[in-house]
C-alpha positions as CSV (number, residue, x, y, z in Angstrom):
1,M,-4.9,-14.0,18.0
2,K,-5.4,-11.1,20.4
3,K,-2.7,-9.1,18.5
4,L,-4.5,-9.6,15.2
5,I,-7.9,-8.5,16.7
6,I,-6.3,-5.4,18.2
7,L,-4.5,-4.7,14.9
8,G,-7.9,-5.0,13.1
9,F,-9.4,-2.3,15.4
10,Y,-6.4,-0.1,14.8
11,L,-6.8,-0.6,11.0
12,L,-10.5,0.4,11.3
13,G,-9.5,3.6,13.1
14,A,-6.6,4.4,10.7
15,I,-8.7,3.8,7.6
16,S,-11.2,6.5,8.7
17,A,-8.7,9.1,7.3
18,I,-8.3,7.5,3.9
19,A,-9.1,9.8,1.0
20,Q,-12.7,9.6,-0.4
21,E,-11.8,9.6,-4.0
22,P,-8.2,8.8,-4.8
23,A,-6.7,10.3,-7.9
24,E,-4.8,7.1,-8.7
25,A,-5.7,3.5,-8.5
26,D,-3.1,3.4,-5.7
27,L,-4.1,3.9,-2.2
28,V,-3.9,7.6,-1.4
29,V,-3.8,8.8,2.1
30,Q,-4.1,12.6,2.5
31,D,-3.9,12.8,6.3
32,P,-0.3,12.6,7.6
33,K,-1.6,11.2,10.9
34,A,-3.3,8.4,9.1
35,Q,-0.2,7.8,7.0
36,E,1.8,7.5,10.2
37,K,-0.8,5.2,11.8
38,I,-0.7,2.9,8.7
39,K,3.1,2.9,8.8
40,N,3.1,1.9,12.4
41,L,0.5,-0.8,11.8
42,R,2.5,-2.1,9.0
43,I,5.6,-2.4,11.2
44,A,3.6,-4.2,13.9
45,Y,1.9,-6.5,11.4
46,I,5.1,-7.5,9.6
47,S,7.1,-7.8,12.9
48,D,4.4,-10.1,14.2
49,K,4.1,-12.2,11.0
50,L,7.9,-12.6,10.8
51,G,8.2,-13.3,14.5
52,L,11.1,-10.8,14.8
53,T,13.0,-10.7,18.0
54,P,13.7,-7.2,19.4
55,E,17.3,-7.6,18.3
56,Q,16.3,-8.6,14.8
57,A,13.7,-5.8,14.6
58,E,16.3,-3.2,15.5
59,K,18.6,-4.3,12.6
60,F,15.8,-5.3,10.2
61,W,13.7,-2.1,10.0
62,P,16.4,0.4,8.9
63,V,17.4,-2.0,6.0
64,Y,13.8,-2.7,5.1
65,R,12.9,1.0,5.1
66,E,15.8,1.8,2.8
67,F,14.7,-1.1,0.5
68,S,11.1,0.1,0.5
69,D,12.0,3.7,-0.2
70,Q,14.1,2.6,-3.2
71,R,11.5,0.2,-4.5
72,R,8.9,3.0,-4.2
73,E,11.1,5.3,-6.2
74,I,11.4,2.7,-9.0
75,R,7.6,2.1,-9.1
76,Q,7.0,5.9,-9.1
77,E,9.1,6.2,-12.2
78,M,6.8,3.8,-14.0
79,I,3.7,5.6,-12.8
80,D,5.2,8.9,-14.0
81,A,6.0,7.5,-17.4
82,R,2.5,6.1,-17.8
83,K,1.0,9.5,-16.9
84,Q,3.2,11.2,-19.5
85,M,2.0,8.8,-22.1
86,A,-1.6,9.0,-21.1
87,T,-2.8,10.6,-24.2
88,D,-5.8,9.5,-26.3
89,K,-3.7,7.9,-29.1
90,P,-0.1,7.3,-28.2
91,D,2.1,6.4,-31.1
92,Q,3.8,3.1,-31.6
93,A,7.2,4.5,-30.7
94,Q,5.9,5.8,-27.3
95,Q,4.3,2.5,-26.5
96,E,7.5,0.6,-27.4
97,Q,9.5,3.0,-25.2
98,L,7.1,2.4,-22.3
99,V,7.4,-1.3,-22.7
100,K,11.2,-1.1,-22.6
101,L,11.2,1.2,-19.7
102,G,8.8,-1.1,-17.8
103,L,11.2,-4.1,-18.4
104,A,14.2,-2.0,-17.3
105,L,12.5,-0.9,-14.2
106,R,11.4,-4.4,-13.3
107,Q,15.0,-5.5,-13.8
108,R,16.2,-2.7,-11.5
109,E,13.6,-3.8,-8.9
110,L,14.7,-7.4,-9.1
111,D,18.4,-6.3,-8.7
112,L,17.4,-4.2,-5.8
113,E,15.5,-7.1,-4.2
114,K,18.6,-9.4,-4.7
115,T,20.9,-6.9,-3.0
116,Y,18.6,-6.3,-0.1
117,S,17.8,-10.0,0.3
118,E,21.5,-10.6,0.9
119,R,21.6,-7.8,3.4
120,L,18.5,-9.0,5.2
121,M,19.8,-12.6,5.4
122,R,22.5,-11.3,7.7
123,V,19.8,-10.0,10.0
124,I,16.9,-12.5,9.7
125,T,16.5,-16.1,8.6
126,A,15.8,-17.3,5.1
127,Q,12.3,-18.5,6.3
128,Q,11.6,-15.0,7.6
129,I,12.5,-13.5,4.2
130,L,10.2,-15.9,2.5
131,N,7.4,-14.9,4.9
132,L,8.1,-11.2,4.3
133,R,6.6,-11.0,0.8
134,K,3.5,-12.8,2.0
135,A,3.2,-10.5,5.0
136,E,3.5,-7.4,2.7
137,G,0.8,-8.7,0.4
138,D,-1.5,-9.7,3.3
139,F,-1.1,-6.3,4.9
140,Q,-1.8,-4.5,1.6
141,R,-5.0,-6.6,1.1
142,L,-6.1,-5.8,4.6
143,I,-5.8,-2.1,4.0
144,L,-7.5,-2.3,0.6
145,E,-10.4,-4.3,2.1
146,Q,-10.8,-1.8,4.8
147,V,-10.8,1.1,2.3
148,Q,-13.4,-0.7,0.1
149,Q,-15.6,-1.5,3.1
150,R,-15.4,2.1,4.2
151,R,-16.3,3.4,0.7
152,M,-19.3,1.1,0.6
153,I,-20.5,2.4,4.0
154,Q,-20.0,6.0,2.8
155,Q,-21.9,5.3,-0.5
156,R,-24.7,3.7,1.5
157,N,-24.9,6.7,3.8
158,E,-24.9,9.1,0.8
159,T,-27.7,7.1,-0.8
160,L,-29.7,7.3,2.4
161,R,-29.1,11.0,2.8
162,E,-30.2,11.6,-0.8
163,R,-33.3,9.5,-0.3
164,N,-34.2,11.3,2.9
165,Q,-33.6,14.6,1.1
166,R,-36.0,13.6,-1.7
167,L,-38.6,12.5,0.9
168,K,-38.4,15.8,2.7
169,Q,-38.8,17.6,-0.6
170,Q,-41.8,15.5,-1.5
171,R,-43.5,16.3,1.8
172,N,-43.0,20.0,1.4
């Protein structure tokens, strides 16, 4: 429980560097230091949730990073394809091509997951692999909640500043 509380405080600190208005719906972190903090928090969070021993962690993280990098590349392909098609009125052929590409990329991602699951099962238990996906989702939700909370606070502060500015102008 202490670890999770400490992790929460670290999350609050790391989120302070999150971009104000991301260009994409994805989480965009502009500060390299914040990216590094979030990466380290992710490692600590997943290690804790999976209950990795030091020996397991030493073998797990290089394989997991490799998997994550390849998965990120596949997902980026889809994002790039959507951006290219993001015109006002894409034609039917473009839409069909995007659907086919999406299915092919999902298949590649599934094949990648199968390959890396086999590799990971040589390092960690099947139960830990089952817990991995949940831990990834939980961490992502934690980060998104922190970002949303921070944005709400910033919006409230902006509103207060604007109101105070109007009041000052009315007084003058």
